[in-house]
Steps between C-alpha positions, in 0.01 A plus 500: 500500500637838407399790718400833363587849610279803504700728271207689350394680818449874459759724662249639748397154622604388843781250533400149402557236767763241425222243535303653215808580292606136486153366423321457832413177676562279196857630473564468874367144493723415202799647683428301818450179302823558306690585817387185678596291199851642526519463879388138498756417227782685677745256663547728802150640551300196397551355847248750634230344278531121539127454427481774237290811557133471585242712319411672828863604553522633143179696555643657816812612313296638209298702752804628692677599180186647346444720802866604516491604132196722545225260400162459666597183690518509879698227671321340792694176520741364760754735656809501276747501788329206671467310174873523424625453855702182538555447128864607518480738204826693468584831337672299225178303444302824482749653254489185285119519498517866398720398207238246395229764531696737275555222244130408512392858443745530210365179344149648520607815321474736795704812416823524699406816688179338624673171582758691705220672692324168564818335627557805721151477645543128567835575667297678768369159607849381595451553877184286495652218294865466602507294817858375521 
C-alpha cells in the first residue's frame, strides 16, 4: 500500500495532521502490520514475539500511533509502562525497532520528512517501553 500526501492544500489552510497526510487509519494499519512483520522476522527482536502478534495487540498499537499522529483515535488500552515492564527491552532494542519503523515507512512511500517526524514521535514512547 502506498500512502498519499496532502500536497494540494491551499496556503491558508491549517496544518494537516501527520495522520491525515500519510493516509489515515489505513496507512497507520499498513505501517503497523509491516513493522510487526519486520520485528517478528528480526533475529534479535523476534524473541519478544514467540507466538506472533495478536490482532488485539496490533489494534492497540494502531490506536496509540493514530492518536500520536493527530488522528481521531483515543487509546484506552492497558498502561504502556505496565505492559512492557519485565520484558527486558533495552535501548538497543528500541533503536533497532525504530530502524524497522523507518524502513517500513519508506517501503510504504511515506515522504522522508514525515517518516522522520513519525519516528521522532514514537521516540517519545521510549520511557514507557524500555525496561532494561
